[in-house]
Each structure stands twice: as C-alpha cells, then as structure tokens.
VOSE-335972 format. One record per residue: residue number from 1; x, y, z of N, C-alpha, C, CB in turn; residue in one letter. Coordinates in Angstrom, 3 decimals. Glycine has a CB too. Layout:
<atoms>
+-----+----------+----------+----------+----------+----------+----------+----------+----------+----------+----------+----------+----------+-----+
!   n !      nxx !      nyy !      nzz !     caxx !     cayy !     cazz !      cxx !      cyy !      czz !     cbxx !     cbyy !     cbzz ! res !
+-----+----------+----------+----------+----------+----------+----------+----------+----------+----------+----------+----------+----------+-----+
! NUM !        X !        Y !        Z !        X !        Y !        Z !        X !        Y !        Z !        X !        Y !        Z !   A !
...
+-----+----------+----------+----------+----------+----------+----------+----------+----------+----------+----------+----------+----------+-----+
</atoms>
This chain:
<atoms>
+-----+----------+----------+----------+----------+----------+----------+----------+----------+----------+----------+----------+----------+-----+
!   n !      nxx !      nyy !      nzz !     caxx !     cayy !     cazz !      cxx !      cyy !      czz !     cbxx !     cbyy !     cbzz ! res !
+-----+----------+----------+----------+----------+----------+----------+----------+----------+----------+----------+----------+----------+-----+
!   1 !  160.777 !  206.922 !  223.013 !  159.412 !  207.161 !  222.618 !  159.015 !  208.563 !  223.062 !  158.467 !  206.093 !  223.214 !   M !
!   2 !  158.568 !  209.377 !  222.125 !  158.110 !  210.727 !  222.448 !  156.631 !  210.682 !  222.782 !  158.378 !  211.708 !  221.276 !   K !
!   3 !  156.249 !  211.453 !  223.772 !  154.846 !  211.558 !  224.161 !  154.344 !  212.955 !  223.828 !  154.658 !  211.247 !  225.672 !   L !
!   4 !  153.098 !  213.045 !  223.421 !  152.506 !  214.350 !  223.116 !  152.323 !  215.138 !  224.414 !  151.140 !  214.184 !  222.374 !   S !
!   5 !  152.202 !  216.435 !  224.279 !  151.960 !  217.275 !  225.446 !  150.658 !  216.882 !  226.134 !  151.924 !  218.752 !  225.045 !   K !
!   6 !  149.668 !  216.491 !  225.330 !  148.383 !  216.067 !  225.893 !  148.568 !  214.827 !  226.753 !  147.358 !  215.790 !  224.774 !   T !
!   7 !  149.305 !  213.825 !  226.233 !  149.526 !  212.583 !  226.984 !  150.354 !  212.843 !  228.237 !  150.224 !  211.535 !  226.099 !   R !
!   8 !  151.377 !  213.693 !  228.127 !  152.187 !  214.028 !  229.301 !  151.336 !  214.694 !  230.376 !  153.352 !  214.949 !  228.907 !   L !
!   9 !  150.413 !  215.546 !  229.952 !  149.512 !  216.206 !  230.895 !  148.590 !  215.188 !  231.569 !  148.681 !  217.284 !  230.177 !   S !
!  10 !  148.092 !  214.238 !  230.780 !  147.229 !  213.184 !  231.346 !  147.990 !  212.373 !  232.396 !  146.704 !  212.245 !  230.225 !   E !
!  11 !  149.223 !  212.026 !  232.091 !  150.042 !  211.247 !  233.029 !  150.321 !  212.069 !  234.278 !  151.372 !  210.804 !  232.368 !   I !
!  12 !  150.662 !  213.339 !  234.089 !  150.984 !  214.224 !  235.210 !  149.803 !  214.397 !  236.153 !  151.432 !  215.581 !  234.696 !   D !
!  13 !  148.601 !  214.355 !  235.612 !  147.394 !  214.562 !  236.422 !  146.740 !  213.265 !  236.890 !  146.394 !  215.360 !  235.637 !   N !
!  14 !  147.393 !  212.153 !  236.652 !  146.867 !  210.858 !  237.069 !  146.938 !  210.738 !  238.598 !  147.656 !  209.701 !  236.389 !   L !
!  15 !  145.831 !  210.398 !  239.243 !  145.859 !  210.253 !  240.705 !  146.757 !  209.079 !  241.119 !  144.424 !  210.047 !  241.256 !   P !
!  16 !  147.402 !  209.215 !  242.266 !  148.320 !  208.178 !  242.766 !  147.667 !  206.789 !  242.795 !  148.808 !  208.546 !  244.171 !   E !
!  17 !  146.416 !  206.725 !  243.229 !  145.763 !  205.414 !  243.373 !  145.400 !  204.774 !  242.032 !  144.511 !  205.555 !  244.214 !   D !
!  18 !  145.576 !  205.510 !  240.934 !  145.290 !  204.952 !  239.612 !  146.534 !  204.321 !  238.973 !  144.733 !  206.039 !  238.699 !   A !
!  19 !  147.669 !  204.446 !  239.652 !  148.922 !  203.907 !  239.120 !  149.130 !  202.498 !  239.664 !  150.128 !  204.823 !  239.488 !   I !
!  20 !  149.249 !  201.528 !  238.755 !  149.447 !  200.131 !  239.144 !  150.930 !  199.875 !  239.387 !  148.896 !  199.168 !  238.055 !   D !
!  21 !  151.305 !  199.696 !  240.647 !  152.701 !  199.424 !  240.995 !  152.887 !  197.987 !  241.478 !  153.179 !  200.402 !  242.073 !   T !
!  22 !  151.924 !  197.117 !  241.203 !  151.957 !  195.754 !  241.729 !  153.152 !  194.945 !  241.231 !  150.686 !  195.041 !  241.363 !   S !
!  23 !  153.711 !  195.292 !  240.075 !  154.846 !  194.539 !  239.547 !  156.192 !  195.168 !  239.921 !  154.733 !  194.434 !  238.037 !   E !
!  24 !  156.149 !  196.243 !  240.692 !  157.376 !  196.927 !  241.097 !  157.662 !  196.582 !  242.560 !  157.254 !  198.481 !  240.898 !   I !
!  25 !  158.818 !  195.980 !  242.847 !  159.110 !  195.628 !  244.234 !  159.341 !  196.868 !  245.099 !  160.332 !  194.717 !  244.297 !   P !
!  26 !  158.975 !  196.761 !  246.364 !  159.230 !  197.838 !  247.322 !  160.739 !  197.954 !  247.539 !  158.488 !  197.577 !  248.678 !   E !
!  27 !  161.219 !  199.171 !  247.740 !  162.631 !  199.379 !  248.056 !  162.754 !  199.456 !  249.574 !  163.195 !  200.683 !  247.366 !   L !
!  28 !  163.413 !  198.459 !  250.139 !  163.526 !  198.386 !  251.594 !  164.764 !  199.136 !  252.088 !  163.577 !  196.922 !  252.051 !   D !
!  29 !  164.948 !  199.150 !  253.415 !  166.086 !  199.848 !  254.025 !  167.418 !  199.311 !  253.516 !  166.029 !  199.723 !  255.546 !   D !
!  30 !  167.500 !  198.011 !  253.264 !  168.741 !  197.406 !  252.767 !  169.136 !  198.011 !  251.418 !  168.583 !  195.874 !  252.637 !   D !
!  31 !  168.142 !  198.218 !  250.562 !  168.428 !  198.831 !  249.268 !  169.065 !  200.206 !  249.461 !  167.139 !  198.949 !  248.427 !   F !
!  32 !  168.437 !  201.044 !  250.289 !  168.917 !  202.411 !  250.464 !  170.253 !  202.470 !  251.183 !  167.901 !  203.221 !  251.222 !   W !
!  33 !  170.525 !  201.506 !  252.074 !  171.816 !  201.477 !  252.765 !  172.951 !  201.166 !  251.794 !  171.793 !  200.441 !  253.897 !   E !
!  34 !  172.660 !  200.436 !  250.744 !  173.691 !  200.032 !  249.787 !  173.646 !  200.804 !  248.476 !  173.561 !  198.573 !  249.500 !   N !
!  35 !  172.722 !  201.743 !  248.357 !  172.585 !  202.508 !  247.112 !  173.789 !  203.419 !  246.914 !  171.282 !  203.339 !  247.122 !   A !
!  36 !  174.182 !  203.567 !  245.664 !  175.287 !  204.462 !  245.318 !  174.836 !  205.395 !  244.213 !  176.545 !  203.663 !  244.883 !   Q !
!  37 !  175.209 !  206.643 !  244.338 !  174.890 !  207.618 !  243.289 !  175.966 !  207.511 !  242.214 !  174.802 !  209.087 !  243.866 !   R !
!  38 !  175.520 !  207.353 !  240.984 !  176.446 !  207.255 !  239.865 !  176.220 !  208.468 !  238.967 !  176.251 !  205.913 !  239.074 !   I !
!  39 !  177.271 !  209.253 !  238.781 !  177.198 !  210.441 !  237.938 !  177.867 !  210.105 !  236.610 !  177.879 !  211.683 !  238.626 !   V !
!  40 !  177.154 !  210.279 !  235.490 !  177.759 !  209.987 !  234.185 !  179.023 !  210.811 !  233.957 !  176.754 !  210.257 !  233.062 !   P !
!  41 !  179.928 !  210.272 !  233.178 !  181.196 !  210.944 !  232.913 !  181.000 !  212.306 !  232.261 !  182.067 !  210.078 !  232.032 !   E !
!  42 !  180.002 !  212.442 !  231.411 !  179.790 !  213.704 !  230.707 !  178.760 !  214.597 !  231.403 !  179.348 !  213.428 !  229.284 !   N !
!  43 !  178.584 !  214.418 !  232.686 !  177.616 !  215.187 !  233.463 !  178.135 !  216.604 !  233.692 !  177.325 !  214.495 !  234.813 !   Y !
!  44 !  177.294 !  217.582 !  233.476 !  177.637 !  218.975 !  233.717 !  176.487 !  219.618 !  234.468 !  177.935 !  219.730 !  232.387 !   L !
!  45 !  176.783 !  220.155 !  235.627 !  175.733 !  220.812 !  236.408 !  175.694 !  222.282 !  236.034 !  175.969 !  220.636 !  237.937 !   Q !
!  46 !  174.546 !  222.717 !  235.540 !  174.360 !  224.099 !  235.119 !  173.400 !  224.760 !  236.102 !  173.820 !  224.185 !  233.647 !   I !
!  47 !  173.743 !  225.962 !  236.515 !  172.888 !  226.674 !  237.459 !  171.479 !  226.814 !  236.879 !  173.481 !  228.067 !  237.792 !   E !
!  48 !  170.489 !  226.704 !  237.748 !  169.083 !  226.694 !  237.349 !  168.717 !  227.910 !  236.495 !  168.195 !  226.646 !  238.582 !   H !
!  49 !  169.124 !  229.096 !  236.939 !  168.759 !  230.328 !  236.225 !  169.333 !  230.334 !  234.800 !  169.262 !  231.567 !  237.003 !   E !
!  50 !  170.557 !  229.859 !  234.645 !  171.186 !  229.807 !  233.321 !  170.470 !  228.795 !  232.440 !  172.685 !  229.449 !  233.439 !   I !
!  51 !  170.193 !  227.621 !  232.989 !  169.498 !  226.593 !  232.220 !  168.124 !  227.072 !  231.777 !  169.366 !  225.314 !  233.039 !   L !
!  52 !  167.379 !  227.723 !  232.661 !  166.059 !  228.232 !  232.312 !  166.139 !  229.280 !  231.213 !  165.379 !  228.816 !  233.536 !   E !
!  53 !  167.192 !  230.115 !  231.242 !  167.352 !  231.116 !  230.188 !  167.543 !  230.428 !  228.837 !  168.551 !  232.047 !  230.496 !   W !
!  54 !  168.429 !  229.418 !  228.796 !  168.648 !  228.695 !  227.544 !  167.375 !  227.980 !  227.089 !  169.791 !  227.684 !  227.708 !   F !
!  55 !  166.657 !  227.365 !  228.020 !  165.406 !  226.687 !  227.665 !  164.399 !  227.673 !  227.089 !  164.807 !  225.980 !  228.892 !   K !
!  56 !  164.396 !  228.891 !  227.596 !  163.478 !  229.916 !  227.110 !  163.777 !  230.352 !  225.682 !  163.524 !  231.109 !  228.018 !   G !
!  57 !  164.957 !  230.002 !  225.181 !  165.347 !  230.371 !  223.821 !  164.842 !  229.371 !  222.785 !  166.856 !  230.486 !  223.729 !   Q !
!  58 !  164.292 !  228.249 !  223.228 !  163.762 !  227.269 !  222.291 !  164.158 !  225.847 !  222.665 !  164.237 !  227.582 !  220.890 !   G !
!  59 !  163.575 !  224.895 !  221.930 !  163.717 !  223.480 !  222.279 !  165.130 !  222.931 !  222.101 !  162.776 !  222.671 !  221.452 !   H !
!  60 !  165.955 !  223.541 !  221.271 !  167.296 !  222.999 !  221.022 !  168.349 !  223.650 !  221.924 !  167.679 !  223.198 !  219.553 !   D !
!  61 !  167.989 !  223.861 !  223.195 !  168.875 !  224.574 !  224.110 !  170.193 !  223.851 !  224.361 !  168.177 !  224.796 !  225.415 !   Y !
!  62 !  170.202 !  222.512 !  224.291 !  171.462 !  221.783 !  224.477 !  172.482 !  222.185 !  223.415 !  171.219 !  220.260 !  224.429 !   H !
!  63 !  172.026 !  222.280 !  222.177 !  172.918 !  222.655 !  221.077 !  173.446 !  224.070 !  221.278 !  172.189 !  222.545 !  219.724 !   A !
!  64 !  172.595 !  224.983 !  221.758 !  173.046 !  226.357 !  221.981 !  174.052 !  226.438 !  223.119 !  171.857 !  227.261 !  222.276 !   R !
!  65 !  173.844 !  225.670 !  224.172 !  174.811 !  225.648 !  225.267 !  176.165 !  225.163 !  224.745 !  174.312 !  224.739 !  226.428 !   I !
!  66 !  176.155 !  224.095 !  223.958 !  177.402 !  223.583 !  223.391 !  178.059 !  224.616 !  222.482 !  177.142 !  222.290 !  222.614 !   N !
!  67 !  177.266 !  225.347 !  221.705 !  177.808 !  226.362 !  220.800 !  178.496 !  227.477 !  221.599 !  176.682 !  226.951 !  219.909 !   K !
!  68 !  177.876 !  227.914 !  222.686 !  178.463 !  228.953 !  223.530 !  179.773 !  228.457 !  224.145 !  177.473 !  229.378 !  224.639 !   V !
!  69 !  179.773 !  227.241 !  224.648 !  180.986 !  226.691 !  225.250 !  182.093 !  226.522 !  224.216 !  180.685 !  225.351 !  225.914 !   L !
!  70 !  181.725 !  226.047 !  223.003 !  182.712 !  225.896 !  221.931 !  183.334 !  227.248 !  221.561 !  182.060 !  225.255 !  220.690 !   R !
!  71 !  182.498 !  228.285 !  221.444 !  182.987 !  229.620 !  221.110 !  183.933 !  230.122 !  222.197 !  181.811 !  230.601 !  220.926 !   A !
!  72 !  183.611 !  229.853 !  223.437 !  184.480 !  230.268 !  224.555 !  185.841 !  229.590 !  224.455 !  183.819 !  229.932 !  225.917 !   H !
!  73 !  185.834 !  228.301 !  224.166 !  187.092 !  227.554 !  224.038 !  187.929 !  228.135 !  222.893 !  186.812 !  226.037 !  223.794 !   I !
!  74 !  187.295 !  228.410 !  221.770 !  188.015 !  228.938 !  220.593 !  188.649 !  230.297 !  220.873 !  187.062 !  229.057 !  219.398 !   E !
!  75 !  187.949 !  231.143 !  221.638 !  188.502 !  232.482 !  221.925 !  189.583 !  232.450 !  222.978 !  187.405 !  233.420 !  222.372 !   T !
!  76 !  189.715 !  231.347 !  223.689 !  190.712 !  231.267 !  224.766 !  191.832 !  230.279 !  224.447 !  190.038 !  230.868 !  226.074 !   H !
!  77 !  192.011 !  229.947 !  223.187 !  193.117 !  229.058 !  222.813 !  194.364 !  229.856 !  222.576 !  192.774 !  228.241 !  221.567 !   R !
+-----+----------+----------+----------+----------+----------+----------+----------+----------+----------+----------+----------+----------+-----+
</atoms>
C-alpha cells in the first residue's frame, strides 16, 4: 500500500501518546536474549554517500544501481 507524502508526514508528526499500542505485546528480556538478526540472501550494503547520490538522481535509483553494476560486469568479462 502506497501512502501519499501528506499522509506520511501526518504519521511522522504523530505524537507518541496518540499511537495505540494496546494490541502489541511488550518485548521482554527473553525476547532480546533469543533474537537473531536475519540478513536476506540478496542483501547488499551500499555506503550512505553512494546511496544518497543515486537517490538524488530520481525515484528509480534501484534500477540505476543495477544498471551500473551490470555494465561493470559486462566490461570485466
């Protein structure tokens, strides 16, 4: 579900006490002692500065990153 920029702004500015968390259980110490970080198989960590540069080029930055990587692979075969 996509949210409008206006709705995202409303959510972002919602005061903490206005958020109903009554149906969400508290996470106790036992939860955190047994928690495991799961990294997806296709996870790629991109340096912040590089990611911000691509984001500054427009909304389809994922496609541009893939295009750059594909071109690199093709030139190094």
